[in-house]
BALOBA-1460 file (C-alpha; in Angstrom, 3 decimals):
// residues 190
<rec num="1" residu="m" x="-98.234" y="33.509" z="-21.218"/>
<rec num="2" residu="n" x="-95.441" y="31.213" z="-22.248"/>
<rec num="3" residu="m" x="-95.122" y="30.201" z="-25.781"/>
<rec num="4" residu="r" x="-93.018" y="26.932" z="-27.077"/>
<rec num="5" residu="t" x="-90.321" y="27.802" z="-29.184"/>
<rec num="6" residu="v" x="-87.775" y="25.668" z="-31.556"/>
<rec num="7" residu="l" x="-85.165" y="26.343" z="-33.660"/>
<rec num="8" residu="s" x="-85.229" y="25.157" z="-36.960"/>
<rec num="9" residu="a" x="-83.653" y="23.204" z="-38.888"/>
<rec num="10" residu="d" x="-82.789" y="26.935" z="-40.993"/>
<rec num="11" residu="g" x="-81.019" y="28.370" z="-37.885"/>
<rec num="12" residu="r" x="-84.489" y="30.305" z="-37.022"/>
<rec num="13" residu="l" x="-87.223" y="29.764" z="-33.581"/>
<rec num="14" residu="r" x="-90.057" y="29.234" z="-34.429"/>
<rec num="15" residu="r" x="-92.988" y="28.155" z="-32.214"/>
<rec num="16" residu="a" x="-93.000" y="24.614" z="-31.528"/>
<rec num="17" residu="f" x="-95.977" y="22.435" z="-31.864"/>
<rec num="18" residu="t" x="-97.290" y="19.203" z="-30.443"/>
<rec num="19" residu="v" x="-99.088" y="16.640" z="-31.729"/>
<rec num="20" residu="e" x="-102.490" y="17.371" z="-29.935"/>
<rec num="21" residu="d" x="-101.581" y="21.345" z="-31.444"/>
<rec num="22" residu="v" x="-100.974" y="19.656" z="-34.755"/>
<rec num="23" residu="e" x="-104.191" y="16.829" z="-34.099"/>
<rec num="24" residu="r" x="-106.763" y="20.147" z="-33.833"/>
<rec num="25" residu="m" x="-105.603" y="22.000" z="-36.502"/>
<rec num="26" residu="v" x="-106.324" y="18.941" z="-38.732"/>
<rec num="27" residu="e" x="-109.977" y="18.863" z="-36.976"/>
<rec num="28" residu="v" x="-110.322" y="22.468" z="-37.219"/>
<rec num="29" residu="g" x="-109.496" y="22.365" z="-41.060"/>
<rec num="30" residu="l" x="-105.896" y="24.286" z="-40.601"/>
<rec num="31" residu="i" x="-104.077" y="21.613" z="-42.054"/>
<rec num="32" residu="g" x="-105.786" y="19.238" z="-44.498"/>
<rec num="33" residu="p" x="-105.982" y="15.455" z="-43.203"/>
<rec num="34" residu="d" x="-104.834" y="14.181" z="-46.126"/>
<rec num="35" residu="e" x="-101.162" y="16.454" z="-45.901"/>
<rec num="36" residu="r" x="-97.944" y="13.704" z="-45.013"/>
<rec num="37" residu="l" x="-95.667" y="15.367" z="-42.818"/>
<rec num="38" residu="e" x="-94.269" y="14.652" z="-39.248"/>
<rec num="39" residu="i" x="-93.287" y="16.686" z="-35.784"/>
<rec num="40" residu="v" x="-90.140" y="17.170" z="-34.585"/>
<rec num="41" residu="a" x="-88.651" y="18.414" z="-31.256"/>
<rec num="42" residu="g" x="-92.506" y="20.996" z="-31.668"/>
<rec num="43" residu="e" x="-91.278" y="21.807" z="-35.497"/>
<rec num="44" residu="i" x="-93.944" y="20.838" z="-38.556"/>
<rec num="45" residu="l" x="-91.631" y="18.680" z="-41.912"/>
<rec num="46" residu="p" x="-93.727" y="18.178" z="-44.981"/>
<rec num="47" residu="m" x="-93.123" y="15.654" z="-45.975"/>
<rec num="48" residu="s" x="-92.234" y="15.300" z="-49.387"/>
<rec num="49" residu="p" x="-94.538" y="13.693" z="-52.279"/>
<rec num="50" residu="k" x="-94.398" y="9.939" z="-52.564"/>
<rec num="51" residu="g" x="-92.579" y="8.992" z="-56.136"/>
<rec num="52" residu="a" x="-93.131" y="5.914" z="-58.198"/>
<rec num="53" residu="r" x="-89.765" y="4.028" z="-57.712"/>
<rec num="54" residu="h" x="-89.884" y="4.816" z="-53.788"/>
<rec num="55" residu="e" x="-93.395" y="3.501" z="-53.584"/>
<rec num="56" residu="a" x="-92.556" y="-0.260" z="-56.172"/>
<rec num="57" residu="l" x="-89.726" y="0.118" z="-53.771"/>
<rec num="58" residu="r" x="-91.781" y="-0.317" z="-50.898"/>
<rec num="59" residu="v" x="-94.650" y="-2.564" z="-51.901"/>
<rec num="60" residu="a" x="-91.900" y="-4.871" z="-53.290"/>
<rec num="61" residu="l" x="-90.412" y="-4.888" z="-49.946"/>
<rec num="62" residu="l" x="-93.579" y="-5.193" z="-47.740"/>
<rec num="63" residu="e" x="-94.682" y="-8.048" z="-49.240"/>
<rec num="64" residu="h" x="-90.999" y="-9.584" z="-48.805"/>
<rec num="65" residu="l" x="-91.468" y="-9.016" z="-45.513"/>
<rec num="66" residu="f" x="-94.765" y="-10.816" z="-44.790"/>
<rec num="67" residu="d" x="-93.448" y="-14.128" z="-46.929"/>
<rec num="68" residu="h" x="-90.929" y="-14.269" z="-44.317"/>
<rec num="69" residu="r" x="-91.905" y="-12.905" z="-41.312"/>
<rec num="70" residu="p" x="-91.120" y="-15.104" z="-38.473"/>
<rec num="71" residu="p" x="-94.203" y="-15.985" z="-35.706"/>
<rec num="72" residu="g" x="-95.192" y="-12.815" z="-33.395"/>
<rec num="73" residu="l" x="-93.091" y="-9.958" z="-36.076"/>
<rec num="74" residu="r" x="-96.415" y="-7.286" z="-36.826"/>
<rec num="75" residu="i" x="-94.772" y="-4.907" z="-39.949"/>
<rec num="76" residu="a" x="-96.226" y="-1.087" z="-40.484"/>
<rec num="77" residu="s" x="-96.488" y="0.551" z="-43.463"/>
<rec num="78" residu="e" x="-96.354" y="4.119" z="-42.697"/>
<rec num="79" residu="p" x="-97.596" y="4.083" z="-39.229"/>
<rec num="80" residu="g" x="-98.288" y="7.158" z="-37.489"/>
<rec num="81" residu="w" x="-95.702" y="6.455" z="-34.586"/>
<rec num="82" residu="r" x="-96.295" y="8.903" z="-31.682"/>
<rec num="83" residu="l" x="-93.642" y="9.009" z="-29.745"/>
<rec num="84" residu="g" x="-93.904" y="11.767" z="-27.608"/>
<rec num="85" residu="e" x="-95.256" y="15.426" z="-26.856"/>
<rec num="86" residu="a" x="-93.832" y="16.595" z="-29.921"/>
<rec num="87" residu="l" x="-92.570" y="13.750" z="-31.878"/>
<rec num="88" residu="y" x="-94.746" y="12.038" z="-34.626"/>
<rec num="89" residu="l" x="-93.289" y="9.884" z="-37.522"/>
<rec num="90" residu="e" x="-94.354" y="8.105" z="-40.474"/>
<rec num="91" residu="p" x="-91.434" y="5.467" z="-41.149"/>
<rec num="92" residu="d" x="-92.077" y="3.156" z="-44.721"/>
<rec num="93" residu="l" x="-91.948" y="0.436" z="-42.359"/>
<rec num="94" residu="l" x="-91.827" y="-1.000" z="-38.291"/>
<rec num="95" residu="l" x="-91.309" y="-4.201" z="-37.458"/>
<rec num="96" residu="y" x="-92.713" y="-4.867" z="-34.409"/>
<rec num="97" residu="p" x="-93.358" y="-7.679" z="-31.386"/>
<rec num="98" residu="s" x="-97.491" y="-8.287" z="-32.323"/>
<rec num="99" residu="a" x="-97.598" y="-8.706" z="-28.278"/>
<rec num="100" residu="i" x="-96.878" y="-4.408" z="-28.166"/>
<rec num="101" residu="p" x="-100.027" y="-2.204" z="-29.649"/>
<rec num="102" residu="l" x="-98.745" y="-0.088" z="-31.547"/>
<rec num="103" residu="d" x="-99.705" y="2.633" z="-29.562"/>
<rec num="104" residu="r" x="-97.548" y="1.898" z="-26.656"/>
<rec num="105" residu="l" x="-94.588" y="0.979" z="-29.020"/>
<rec num="106" residu="r" x="-91.517" y="2.980" z="-27.506"/>
<rec num="107" residu="g" x="-88.677" y="3.570" z="-30.081"/>
<rec num="108" residu="p" x="-86.525" y="0.384" z="-28.151"/>
<rec num="109" residu="d" x="-89.895" y="-1.747" z="-28.735"/>
<rec num="110" residu="a" x="-89.463" y="-1.506" z="-32.284"/>
<rec num="111" residu="l" x="-87.612" y="-4.382" z="-33.868"/>
<rec num="112" residu="l" x="-86.513" y="-2.515" z="-36.961"/>
<rec num="113" residu="v" x="-87.306" y="0.952" z="-38.561"/>
<rec num="114" residu="i" x="-86.847" y="1.310" z="-42.350"/>
<rec num="115" residu="e" x="-86.922" y="4.464" z="-44.591"/>
<rec num="116" residu="i" x="-87.080" y="4.337" z="-47.916"/>
<rec num="117" residu="a" x="-84.980" y="7.079" z="-49.933"/>
<rec num="118" residu="d" x="-85.607" y="8.871" z="-53.332"/>
<rec num="119" residu="s" x="-85.614" y="12.557" z="-52.326"/>
<rec num="120" residu="t" x="-84.790" y="12.535" z="-49.136"/>
<rec num="121" residu="l" x="-80.973" y="10.557" z="-48.645"/>
<rec num="122" residu="g" x="-79.737" y="13.672" z="-46.279"/>
<rec num="123" residu="f" x="-82.038" y="14.066" z="-43.557"/>
<rec num="124" residu="d" x="-82.832" y="10.380" z="-43.346"/>
<rec num="125" residu="l" x="-79.318" y="9.442" z="-42.807"/>
<rec num="126" residu="g" x="-78.549" y="12.529" z="-40.702"/>
<rec num="127" residu="p" x="-81.287" y="14.541" z="-38.494"/>
<rec num="128" residu="k" x="-83.564" y="11.430" z="-38.873"/>
<rec num="129" residu="a" x="-81.689" y="8.806" z="-37.833"/>
<rec num="130" residu="a" x="-80.715" y="11.214" z="-35.489"/>
<rec num="131" residu="v" x="-84.297" y="11.376" z="-34.213"/>
<rec num="132" residu="y" x="-84.851" y="7.098" z="-33.757"/>
<rec num="133" residu="a" x="-80.621" y="6.784" z="-32.199"/>
<rec num="134" residu="d" x="-82.376" y="9.301" z="-29.133"/>
<rec num="135" residu="q" x="-85.404" y="7.468" z="-28.962"/>
<rec num="136" residu="g" x="-83.654" y="4.615" z="-28.603"/>
<rec num="137" residu="v" x="-85.115" y="2.453" z="-32.184"/>
<rec num="138" residu="p" x="-82.063" y="-1.436" z="-31.890"/>
<rec num="139" residu="e" x="-82.098" y="-1.181" z="-35.724"/>
<rec num="140" residu="y" x="-82.491" y="1.784" z="-38.778"/>
<rec num="141" residu="w" x="-82.538" y="1.178" z="-42.225"/>
<rec num="142" residu="v" x="-82.619" y="3.388" z="-45.289"/>
<rec num="143" residu="i" x="-82.855" y="1.837" z="-48.327"/>
<rec num="144" residu="d" x="-81.570" y="4.321" z="-51.013"/>
<rec num="145" residu="a" x="-84.136" y="3.744" z="-53.848"/>
<rec num="146" residu="a" x="-81.976" y="4.969" z="-56.583"/>
<rec num="147" residu="t" x="-78.529" y="2.557" z="-55.659"/>
<rec num="148" residu="r" x="-80.970" y="0.667" z="-53.707"/>
<rec num="149" residu="a" x="-78.273" y="0.552" z="-50.719"/>
<rec num="150" residu="t" x="-79.442" y="-0.479" z="-47.700"/>
<rec num="151" residu="h" x="-77.158" y="2.362" z="-44.899"/>
<rec num="152" residu="i" x="-78.075" y="-0.099" z="-41.914"/>
<rec num="153" residu="h" x="-77.163" y="1.720" z="-38.381"/>
<rec num="154" residu="r" x="-77.997" y="-0.337" z="-35.076"/>
<rec num="155" residu="r" x="-76.103" y="0.241" z="-30.938"/>
<rec num="156" residu="p" x="-78.325" y="3.520" z="-30.245"/>
<rec num="157" residu="g" x="-77.036" y="6.243" z="-28.229"/>
<rec num="158" residu="a" x="-76.818" y="9.825" z="-26.864"/>
<rec num="159" residu="e" x="-74.104" y="10.750" z="-29.876"/>
<rec num="160" residu="g" x="-76.347" y="8.733" z="-32.877"/>
<rec num="161" residu="y" x="-75.632" y="5.573" z="-33.843"/>
<rec num="162" residu="a" x="-71.987" y="3.726" z="-32.872"/>
<rec num="163" residu="v" x="-72.785" y="1.651" z="-36.510"/>
<rec num="164" residu="i" x="-73.745" y="1.786" z="-39.632"/>
<rec num="165" residu="e" x="-72.607" y="-0.347" z="-41.743"/>
<rec num="166" residu="v" x="-73.762" y="0.004" z="-46.044"/>
<rec num="167" residu="v" x="-74.863" y="-3.193" z="-47.465"/>
<rec num="168" residu="a" x="-75.190" y="-3.068" z="-51.083"/>
<rec num="169" residu="a" x="-77.980" y="-4.318" z="-53.534"/>
<rec num="170" residu="e" x="-76.673" y="-7.349" z="-54.915"/>
<rec num="171" residu="a" x="-75.917" y="-8.779" z="-50.541"/>
<rec num="172" residu="e" x="-77.756" y="-10.206" z="-48.197"/>
<rec num="173" residu="a" x="-79.560" y="-7.243" z="-45.528"/>
<rec num="174" residu="r" x="-80.456" y="-9.096" z="-41.946"/>
<rec num="175" residu="a" x="-82.142" y="-7.520" z="-39.389"/>
<rec num="176" residu="a" x="-80.365" y="-9.370" z="-35.965"/>
<rec num="177" residu="g" x="-83.730" y="-8.456" z="-33.654"/>
<rec num="178" residu="a" x="-86.222" y="-8.773" z="-36.398"/>
<rec num="179" residu="g" x="-84.875" y="-12.390" z="-37.810"/>
<rec num="180" residu="i" x="-85.231" y="-11.391" z="-41.034"/>
<rec num="181" residu="s" x="-83.261" y="-10.869" z="-44.267"/>
<rec num="182" residu="v" x="-83.763" y="-9.376" z="-47.721"/>
<rec num="183" residu="v" x="-81.302" y="-8.781" z="-50.943"/>
<rec num="184" residu="i" x="-82.667" y="-5.357" z="-52.084"/>
<rec num="185" residu="g" x="-81.725" y="-5.287" z="-55.483"/>
<rec num="186" residu="a" x="-83.179" y="-8.623" z="-56.004"/>
<rec num="187" residu="l" x="-86.652" y="-7.450" z="-55.213"/>
<rec num="188" residu="g" x="-89.296" y="-7.021" z="-58.252"/>
<rec num="189" residu="e" x="-90.987" y="-3.466" z="-59.339"/>
<rec num="190" residu="g" x="-93.956" y="-4.297" z="-56.527"/>
């Protein structure tokens, strides 16, 4: 039996899991149904607990986006997004055309993926940005929950995102493909 392996972030060889493997682990009780995790390149990554600052910003941003979204745009909050056999992500917010069902949505179809980083800024700007670029997500935002600065990534390619812009909290961040804009610093506390 050939077991698939992956080189983990700590440099050790680990067994690689598929999304189906993890779903089965949940079914049989090895993983709790409420455990928050993502699967990247077959590696199971536990997600940090949600803090109050993160949640307040996510809710305020979600309300703003719903109030200002153009027709034909769907917004998913913390969706389970299966992008491949060994890739499962839960972005904080995902904006995509309403004509495409979420279970058929591929990276290039997404109009905007947003991660709000409180304790995960380095990971969201580094390894996670590389994953989204590799999947062809055209626009990826990482919002620093502490400073409310928005790191906007555009033009994905094999080497990551070709364009990265940091927008200050008091400046307007514009999502080209989604047709929306927001001043993150002006959002309430949710």
